[in-house]
DSSP file (Angstrom, degrees, kcal/mol; ACC not computed):
  #  RESIDUE AA STRUCTURE BP1 BP2  ACC     N-H-->O    O-->H-N    N-H-->O    O-->H-N    TCO  KAPPA ALPHA  PHI   PSI    X-CA   Y-CA   Z-CA
    1    1 A M              0   0    0      0, 0.0     2,-0.1     0, 0.0     0, 0.0   0.000 360.0 360.0 360.0 131.0  -16.6  -29.8  -12.1
    2    2 A K        -     0   0    0      1,-0.1     2,-0.1     2,-0.1     0, 0.0  -0.453 360.0-112.1 -79.9 149.6  -17.2  -26.0  -12.1
    3    3 A K     >  -     0   0    0     -2,-0.1     4,-1.7     1,-0.1     3,-0.2  -0.390  26.4-115.3 -73.9 157.6  -20.5  -24.5  -12.9
    4    4 A K  H  > S+     0   0    0      1,-0.2     4,-2.1     2,-0.2     5,-0.2   0.866 114.1  53.1 -64.9 -38.1  -20.8  -22.5  -16.1
    5    5 A F  H  > S+     0   0    0      1,-0.2     4,-2.0     2,-0.2    -1,-0.2   0.832 107.1  52.7 -71.1 -29.1  -21.5  -19.2  -14.4
    6    6 A L  H  > S+     0   0    0     -3,-0.2     4,-2.4     2,-0.2    -1,-0.2   0.891 108.8  50.0 -69.0 -38.7  -18.4  -19.6  -12.2
    7    7 A I  H  X S+     0   0    0     -4,-1.7     4,-2.2     2,-0.2    -2,-0.2   0.909 111.6  48.0 -65.4 -42.0  -16.3  -20.1  -15.3
    8    8 A K  H  X S+     0   0    0     -4,-2.1     4,-1.8     2,-0.2    -1,-0.2   0.893 111.1  51.2 -65.2 -39.7  -17.7  -17.0  -17.0
    9    9 A F  H  X S+     0   0    0     -4,-2.0     4,-1.5     2,-0.2    -2,-0.2   0.921 110.8  48.0 -63.2 -44.6  -17.1  -14.9  -13.8
   10   10 A E  H  X S+     0   0    0     -4,-2.4     4,-2.0     1,-0.2    -2,-0.2   0.905 110.3  51.6 -64.1 -41.4  -13.5  -16.1  -13.6
   11   11 A K  H  X S+     0   0    0     -4,-2.2     4,-0.7     1,-0.2    -1,-0.2   0.858 107.2  53.3 -64.7 -34.5  -12.9  -15.3  -17.3
   12   12 A S  H  < S+     0   0    0     -4,-1.8    -1,-0.2     1,-0.2    -2,-0.2   0.844 113.5  42.7 -69.9 -31.8  -14.3  -11.8  -16.9
   13   13 A K  H >< S+     0   0    0     -4,-1.5     3,-0.7     1,-0.2    -2,-0.2   0.774 110.0  56.4 -82.4 -27.4  -11.9  -11.1  -14.0
   14   14 A I  H 3< S+     0   0    0     -4,-2.0    -1,-0.2     1,-0.2    -2,-0.2   0.588  80.0  91.0 -81.5 -10.1   -8.9  -12.7  -15.7
   15   15 A N  T 3<  +     0   0    0     -4,-0.7    -1,-0.2    -3,-0.2    -2,-0.1   0.665  59.8 109.1 -62.0 -16.4   -9.0  -10.5  -18.8
   16   16 A R  S <  S-     0   0    0     -3,-0.7     2,-0.4     1,-0.1    -3,-0.0  -0.342  80.5-107.0 -64.2 141.3   -6.7   -7.9  -17.2
   17   17 A Y        +     0   0    0     -2,-0.0    -1,-0.1     0, 0.0    -2,-0.1  -0.563  41.0 174.7 -76.5 124.0   -3.3   -7.8  -18.7
   18   18 A I        -     0   0    0     -2,-0.4     3,-0.1    66,-0.1    60,-0.0  -0.999  31.1-121.4-124.7 127.3   -0.5   -9.2  -16.6
   19   19 A P        -     0   0    0      0, 0.0     2,-0.3     0, 0.0    67,-0.0  -0.316  34.3 -99.7 -67.7 153.6    3.0   -9.5  -18.0
   20   20 A Y        +     0   0    0     67,-0.0     2,-0.3     0, 0.0    67,-0.0  -0.567  55.1 155.3 -74.0 131.1    4.6  -12.9  -18.2
   21   21 A F        -     0   0    0     -2,-0.3     2,-0.2    -3,-0.1    69,-0.1  -0.977  18.9-166.1-148.7 158.1    7.1  -13.7  -15.4
   22   22 A S    >   -     0   0    0     -2,-0.3     3,-1.6     1,-0.1    26,-0.2  -0.731  44.4 -53.6-134.4-175.4    8.4  -16.8  -13.8
   23   23 A V  T 3  S+     0   0    0      1,-0.2    70,-0.3    -2,-0.2    26,-0.2  -0.409 120.1  31.7 -66.7 133.9   10.3  -17.7  -10.7
   24   24 A G  T 3  S+     0   0    0     24,-1.9    -1,-0.2     1,-0.4    25,-0.1   0.152  85.6 126.3 104.4 -17.2   13.6  -15.9  -10.3
   25   25 A Y    <   -     0   0    0     -3,-1.6    23,-2.5    65,-0.2     2,-0.6  -0.407  59.5-129.7 -70.7 149.6   12.5  -12.6  -12.0
   26   26 A I  E     -AB  47  89A   0     63,-2.3    62,-3.0    21,-0.2    63,-1.3  -0.918  35.7-176.8-101.5 119.1   12.9   -9.4  -10.1
   27   27 A L  E     -AB  46  87A   0     19,-2.4    19,-2.1    -2,-0.6     2,-0.5  -0.786  27.0-148.4-116.9 155.2    9.6   -7.5  -10.2
   28   28 A E  E     -AB  45  86A   0     58,-2.7    58,-2.9    -2,-0.3     2,-0.5  -0.989  19.4-165.4-119.5 119.6    8.4   -4.1   -8.9
   29   29 A V  E     -AB  44  85A   0     15,-2.7    15,-2.1    -2,-0.5     2,-0.6  -0.913   7.5-151.3-108.1 124.6    4.7   -4.3   -7.9
   30   30 A Q  E     -AB  43  84A   0     54,-2.8    53,-2.7    -2,-0.5    54,-1.2  -0.859  16.4-164.4 -98.6 125.2    2.8   -1.0   -7.5
   31   31 A I  E     -AB  42  82A   0     11,-3.2    11,-2.5    -2,-0.6     2,-0.5  -0.867  18.1-127.2-114.4 139.0    0.0   -1.3   -5.0
   32   32 A K  E     -A   41   0A   0     49,-3.1     2,-0.4    -2,-0.4     9,-0.2  -0.728  28.8-173.5 -83.3 128.9   -2.9    1.1   -4.4
   33   33 A I  E     -A   40   0A   0      7,-2.9     7,-2.6    -2,-0.5     2,-0.5  -0.991  13.5-146.9-127.1 130.2   -3.2    2.2   -0.7
   34   34 A E  E     +A   39   0A   0     -2,-0.4     2,-0.4     5,-0.2     5,-0.2  -0.845  21.1 171.3 -98.8 125.8   -6.1    4.3    0.6
   35   35 A E  E >  S-A   38   0A   0      3,-3.0     3,-2.1    -2,-0.5    -2,-0.0  -0.957  70.5 -25.9-134.0 115.4   -5.3    6.7    3.4
   36   36 A N  T 3  S-     0   0    0     -2,-0.4     3,-0.1     1,-0.3    -1,-0.1   0.908 126.2 -46.2  49.6  54.1   -7.9    9.2    4.6
   37   37 A E  T 3  S+     0   0    0      1,-0.2     2,-0.4     0, 0.0    -1,-0.3   0.396 118.4 112.1  71.1  -1.3   -9.8    9.3    1.3
   38   38 A N  E <   -A   35   0A   0     -3,-2.1    -3,-3.0     2,-0.0     2,-0.5  -0.814  56.0-150.0-101.4 143.6   -6.5    9.6   -0.6
   39   39 A I  E     +A   34   0A   0     -2,-0.4     2,-0.3    -5,-0.2    -5,-0.2  -0.956  21.8 172.0-113.0 126.8   -5.2    6.9   -2.9
   40   40 A R  E     -A   33   0A   0     -7,-2.6    -7,-2.9    -2,-0.5     2,-0.5  -0.886  29.2-119.2-129.3 162.7   -1.4    6.6   -3.3
   41   41 A L  E     -A   32   0A   0     -2,-0.3     2,-0.4    -9,-0.2    -9,-0.2  -0.870  23.4-172.2-104.5 133.2    0.9    4.1   -5.0
   42   42 A Q  E     -A   31   0A   0    -11,-2.5   -11,-3.2    -2,-0.5     2,-0.3  -0.983  13.8-143.7-122.2 135.0    3.4    2.1   -3.0
   43   43 A S  E     -A   30   0A   0     -2,-0.4     2,-0.4   -13,-0.2   -13,-0.2  -0.770  11.2-168.5-104.2 146.4    6.0    0.0   -4.7
   44   44 A F  E     -A   29   0A   0    -15,-2.1   -15,-2.7    -2,-0.3     2,-0.4  -0.983   9.7-169.7-131.2 117.4    7.4   -3.4   -3.5
   45   45 A E  E     +A   28   0A   0     -2,-0.4     2,-0.3   -17,-0.2   -17,-0.2  -0.915  25.6 117.3-114.7 134.4   10.4   -4.7   -5.4
   46   46 A G  E     -A   27   0A   0    -19,-2.1   -19,-2.4    -2,-0.4     2,-0.3  -0.982  59.2 -69.0-173.8-179.3   11.8   -8.2   -4.9
   47   47 A V  E     -AC  26  63A   0     16,-2.7    16,-2.0    -2,-0.3     2,-0.7  -0.698  46.1-117.8 -89.7 137.7   12.6  -11.6   -6.3
   48   48 A V  E     + C   0  62A   0    -23,-2.5   -24,-1.9    -2,-0.3    14,-0.2  -0.676  35.7 174.9 -76.3 115.0    9.8  -14.0   -7.2
   49   49 A I  E     +     0   0A   0     12,-2.6    49,-2.3    -2,-0.7     2,-0.3   0.857  62.5   3.2 -90.0 -41.7   10.2  -17.0   -4.9
   50   50 A S  E     - C   0  61A   0     11,-0.8    11,-2.3    47,-0.2     2,-0.4  -0.976  55.3-162.0-146.0 158.1    7.1  -19.0   -5.9
   51   51 A K  E     - C   0  60A   0     45,-0.4     2,-0.5    -2,-0.3     9,-0.2  -0.986   4.1-166.4-143.5 129.6    4.2  -18.8   -8.2
   52   52 A K  E     - C   0  59A   0      7,-3.0     7,-1.6    -2,-0.4     2,-0.8  -0.976   6.6-158.5-120.7 122.2    0.9  -20.7   -7.9
   53   53 A N        +     0   0    0     -2,-0.5     3,-0.1     5,-0.2     5,-0.1  -0.868  33.9 141.7-104.6 105.9   -1.4  -20.9  -11.0
   54   54 A K    >   -     0   0    0     -2,-0.8     3,-1.8     1,-0.4     2,-0.3  -0.295  64.0-106.0-136.5  50.1   -5.0  -21.7  -10.0
   55   55 A G  G >  S+     0   0    0      1,-0.3     3,-1.2     2,-0.2    -1,-0.4  -0.464  99.4   0.7  67.7-123.8   -7.0  -19.5  -12.3
   56   56 A L  G 3  S+     0   0    0     -2,-0.3    22,-0.4     1,-0.3    -1,-0.3   0.742 134.9  57.6 -70.7 -23.2   -8.5  -16.6  -10.4
   57   57 A N  G <  S+     0   0    0     -3,-1.8    -1,-0.3    20,-0.1    -2,-0.2   0.175  76.3 134.6 -93.0  17.4   -6.9  -17.7   -7.2
   58   58 A S    <   -     0   0    0     -3,-1.2    19,-2.6    18,-0.1    20,-0.5  -0.417  31.1-178.3 -72.0 143.9   -3.3  -17.6   -8.6
   59   59 A T  E     -CD  52  76A   0     -7,-1.6    -7,-3.0    17,-0.3     2,-0.3  -0.894  17.1-157.4-135.7 162.9   -0.7  -16.0   -6.4
   60   60 A F  E     -CD  51  75A   0     15,-2.1    15,-3.0    -2,-0.3     2,-0.5  -0.988  13.8-138.2-141.3 151.5    3.0  -15.1   -6.4
   61   61 A T  E     -CD  50  74A   0    -11,-2.3   -12,-2.6    -2,-0.3   -11,-0.8  -0.927  13.3-163.4-114.4 129.1    5.4  -14.5   -3.6
   62   62 A L  E     -CD  48  73A   0     11,-2.7    11,-2.4    -2,-0.5     2,-0.4  -0.878   3.7-165.6-109.4 143.7    8.1  -11.7   -3.6
   63   63 A R  E     +CD  47  72A   0    -16,-2.0   -16,-2.7    -2,-0.4     2,-0.3  -0.994  12.8 164.6-130.0 135.4   11.0  -11.5   -1.3
   64   64 A R  E     - D   0  71A   0      7,-2.5     7,-3.3    -2,-0.4     2,-0.5  -0.949  31.8-125.3-140.9 163.4   13.3   -8.6   -0.6
   65   65 A I  E     + D   0  70A   0     -2,-0.3     2,-0.4     5,-0.2     5,-0.2  -0.955  29.5 173.4-113.0 121.5   15.9   -7.7    2.0
   66   66 A S  E >  S- D   0  69A   0      3,-2.6     3,-1.0    -2,-0.5    -2,-0.0  -0.992  71.5  -8.1-131.2 127.3   15.4   -4.4    3.9
   67   67 A Y  T 3  S-     0   0    0     -2,-0.4    -1,-0.1     1,-0.2     3,-0.1   0.896 127.8 -59.2  55.1  44.3   17.6   -3.3    6.8
   68   68 A N  T 3  S+     0   0    0      1,-0.2     2,-0.4    -3,-0.1    -1,-0.2   0.719 116.5 111.4  58.7  25.9   19.2   -6.8    6.9
   69   69 A E  E <   -D   66   0A   0     -3,-1.0    -3,-2.6     2,-0.0     2,-0.4  -0.992  68.9-124.1-126.5 135.3   15.8   -8.5    7.4
   70   70 A G  E     -D   65   0A   0     -2,-0.4     2,-0.4    -5,-0.2    -5,-0.2  -0.636  25.7-167.5 -80.4 133.5   14.1  -10.6    4.9
   71   71 A V  E     -D   64   0A   0     -7,-3.3    -7,-2.5    -2,-0.4     2,-0.4  -0.986   3.5-172.9-124.4 126.9   10.6   -9.5    4.0
   72   72 A E  E     -D   63   0A   0     -2,-0.4     2,-0.4    -9,-0.2    -9,-0.2  -0.932   1.9-176.3-119.1 144.5    8.2  -11.7    2.0
   73   73 A R  E     -D   62   0A   0    -11,-2.4   -11,-2.7    -2,-0.4     2,-0.5  -0.995  16.4-144.9-142.4 134.9    4.8  -10.8    0.6
   74   74 A V  E     -D   61   0A   0     -2,-0.4   -13,-0.2   -13,-0.2    -2,-0.0  -0.862  18.4-167.3-101.0 127.7    2.2  -12.9   -1.2
   75   75 A F  E     -D   60   0A   0    -15,-3.0   -15,-2.1    -2,-0.5     2,-0.4  -0.950  22.1-129.6-115.9 130.9    0.2  -11.1   -3.9
   76   76 A P  E >   -D   59   0A   0      0, 0.0     3,-1.3     0, 0.0   -17,-0.3  -0.663  24.1-137.0 -70.4 132.2   -2.9  -12.4   -5.6
   77   77 A T  T 3  S+     0   0    0    -19,-2.6   -18,-0.1    -2,-0.4   -20,-0.1   0.885  97.8  37.7 -63.5 -41.6   -2.2  -12.0   -9.3
   78   78 A Y  T 3  S+     0   0    0    -20,-0.5    -1,-0.3   -22,-0.4   -62,-0.1   0.008  84.2 139.1-102.1  28.7   -5.6  -10.6  -10.4
   79   79 A S    X   -     0   0    0     -3,-1.3     3,-0.9     1,-0.1    -4,-0.0  -0.462  55.1-135.8 -73.1 142.7   -6.2   -8.5   -7.3
   80   80 A P  T 3  S+     0   0    0      0, 0.0    -1,-0.1     0, 0.0   -48,-0.1   0.651 100.1  68.2 -73.5 -12.8   -7.7   -5.0   -7.9
   81   81 A I  T 3  S+     0   0    0    -50,-0.1   -49,-3.1     2,-0.0     2,-0.6   0.696  81.2  86.9 -78.8 -16.5   -5.2   -3.4   -5.5
   82   82 A I  E <   +B   31   0A   0     -3,-0.9   -51,-0.2   -51,-0.2     3,-0.1  -0.734  51.7 174.9 -83.6 119.4   -2.3   -4.1   -7.9
   83   83 A S  E     +     0   0A   0    -53,-2.7     2,-0.3    -2,-0.6    -1,-0.2   0.823  62.7   1.6 -93.8 -34.2   -2.0   -1.2  -10.3
   84   84 A K  E     -B   30   0A   0    -54,-1.2   -54,-2.8     2,-0.0     2,-0.5  -0.993  50.4-154.5-155.4 145.0    1.1   -2.2  -12.3
   85   85 A I  E     -B   29   0A   0     -2,-0.3     2,-0.5   -56,-0.2   -56,-0.2  -0.988  18.6-169.6-121.1 121.1    3.7   -5.0  -12.4
   86   86 A I  E     -B   28   0A   0    -58,-2.9   -58,-2.7    -2,-0.5     2,-0.6  -0.934  16.4-138.9-114.5 130.5    7.1   -4.0  -13.8
   87   87 A I  E     +B   27   0A   0     -2,-0.5   -60,-0.2   -60,-0.2     3,-0.1  -0.791  24.0 173.1 -89.5 121.2    9.8   -6.5  -14.7
   88   88 A K  E     -     0   0A   0    -62,-3.0     2,-0.3    -2,-0.6   -61,-0.2   0.894  63.6  -0.6 -92.1 -51.2   13.3   -5.3  -13.7
   89   89 A K  E     -B   26   0A   0    -63,-1.3   -63,-2.3    26,-0.0     2,-0.5  -0.971  57.3-139.5-141.1 154.1   15.5   -8.3  -14.4
   90   90 A C        -     0   0    0     24,-0.4    24,-2.5    -2,-0.3     2,-0.4  -0.970  24.0-178.2-116.1 118.6   15.1  -11.8  -15.7
   91   91 A N  E     -E  113   0B   0     -2,-0.5     2,-0.5    22,-0.2    22,-0.2  -0.906  22.4-128.9-116.1 145.0   17.2  -14.5  -14.0
   92   92 A L  E     +E  112   0B   0     20,-3.0    20,-0.9    -2,-0.4     2,-0.3  -0.814  30.5 169.9 -95.7 127.2   17.3  -18.2  -14.9
   93   93 A F        -     0   0    0     -2,-0.5   -70,-0.1   -70,-0.3    18,-0.0  -0.972  30.4-147.7-130.9 149.1   16.7  -20.8  -12.2
   94   94 A K  S    S+     0   0    0     -2,-0.3     2,-0.3     2,-0.0    -1,-0.1   0.513  77.2  76.4 -93.5  -5.2   16.2  -24.5  -12.6
   95   95 A K        -     0   0    0      1,-0.1    -2,-0.1   -72,-0.0     3,-0.1  -0.727  68.9-144.1-107.1 156.9   13.9  -24.9   -9.6
   96   96 A S  S    S+     0   0    0     -2,-0.3     2,-0.4     1,-0.2   -45,-0.4   0.706  90.7  41.9 -91.6 -21.1   10.2  -23.9   -9.4
   97   97 A K        -     0   0    0    -47,-0.1     3,-0.3   -74,-0.1    -1,-0.2  -0.996  63.7-163.8-127.0 128.9   10.3  -22.8   -5.8
   98   98 A L    >   +     0   0    0    -49,-2.3     3,-1.5    -2,-0.4     4,-0.2  -0.295  41.0 135.4-106.9  47.2   13.2  -20.7   -4.5
   99   99 A Y  G >   +     0   0    0      1,-0.3     3,-1.5    -2,-0.2     4,-0.2   0.707  61.0  73.3 -69.0 -18.2   12.7  -21.2   -0.7
  100  100 A Y  G >  S+     0   0    0     -3,-0.3     3,-1.1     1,-0.3     4,-0.3   0.654  79.1  75.5 -70.9 -12.8   16.4  -21.8   -0.2
  101  101 A L  G X  S+     0   0    0     -3,-1.5     3,-0.8     1,-0.2    -1,-0.3   0.663  77.9  75.6 -70.0 -14.9   17.0  -18.1   -0.8
  102  102 A R  G <  S+     0   0    0     -3,-1.5    -1,-0.2     1,-0.2    -2,-0.2   0.809  98.3  44.1 -64.9 -28.4   15.7  -17.5    2.7
  103  103 A N  G <  S+     0   0    0     -3,-1.1     2,-0.3    -4,-0.2    -1,-0.2   0.490 103.4  82.4 -94.6  -3.9   18.9  -18.8    4.2
  104  104 A R  S <  S-     0   0    0     -3,-0.8     2,-0.2    -4,-0.3     5,-0.0  -0.682  75.0-121.9-105.8 155.6   21.3  -16.9    1.8
  105  105 A I    >   -     0   0    0     -2,-0.3     3,-1.5     1,-0.1     4,-0.3  -0.614  31.6-113.0 -87.5 153.9   22.6  -13.4    1.7
  106  106 A K  G >  S+     0   0    0      1,-0.3     3,-1.0    -2,-0.2    -1,-0.1   0.843 115.8  52.5 -59.1 -36.5   21.9  -11.3   -1.3
  107  107 A K  G 3  S+     0   0    0      1,-0.2    -1,-0.3     3,-0.0    -3,-0.0   0.653  98.4  67.8 -75.2 -14.0   25.5  -11.2   -2.4
  108  108 A N  G <  S+     0   0    0     -3,-1.5     2,-0.3     2,-0.1    -1,-0.2   0.466  72.0 116.1 -85.4  -2.1   25.8  -15.0   -2.3
  109  109 A L    <   -     0   0    0     -3,-1.0     2,-0.7    -4,-0.3    -3,-0.0  -0.513  50.8-157.4 -76.9 130.1   23.5  -15.7   -5.2
  110  110 A N        +     0   0    0     -2,-0.3     2,-0.4     2,-0.0    -2,-0.1  -0.920  29.6 170.2-102.6 107.7   24.9  -17.4   -8.3
  111  111 A V        -     0   0    0     -2,-0.7     2,-0.4   -18,-0.0   -18,-0.1  -0.949  32.5-142.2-127.8 136.8   22.5  -16.4  -11.0
  112  112 A K  E     -E   92   0B   0    -20,-0.9   -20,-3.0    -2,-0.4     2,-0.3  -0.818  27.5-134.8 -91.5 137.2   22.5  -16.7  -14.7
  113  113 A K  E     -E   91   0B   0     -2,-0.4     2,-0.4   -22,-0.2   -22,-0.2  -0.670  12.8-151.6 -96.4 150.3   20.9  -13.7  -16.5
  114  114 A K        -     0   0    0    -24,-2.5   -24,-0.4    -2,-0.3     2,-0.2  -0.925  21.3-112.6-120.1 141.2   18.4  -13.9  -19.3
  115  115 A N        -     0   0    0     -2,-0.4   -26,-0.0     1,-0.1   -24,-0.0  -0.502  16.5-142.4 -72.4 140.5   17.9  -11.4  -22.1
  116  116 A L              0   0    0     -2,-0.2    -1,-0.1     1,-0.2   -27,-0.0   0.868 360.0 360.0 -70.2 -36.0   14.5   -9.6  -22.0
  117  117 A Y              0   0    0     -3,-0.0    -1,-0.2     0, 0.0    -2,-0.1   0.386 360.0 360.0-124.1 360.0   14.1   -9.6  -25.8
């Protein structure tokens, strides 16, 4: 059982707006990067392979293919380094974890598309 002050702390950090997305969506995540006192934004675009909801510790994994190599990155959902999450496409999948995409080529995906609105 969590203490009351831990619950209040988590609620204060979770108040930030995060758009709804699920597994299969194609997202663009803009990340703040500090280099020599300068802050710049770097974007990472990919398919959401997995999503773990554990309150303040919730994470999601993005996968993309660059130069014929698969790249995966795990992002904490409520991290302060994430400046913006943009939804590019909505795809329907029946599974909650898409780890089988690691063995497939991008053109081989059979995906049903979902309307945004």
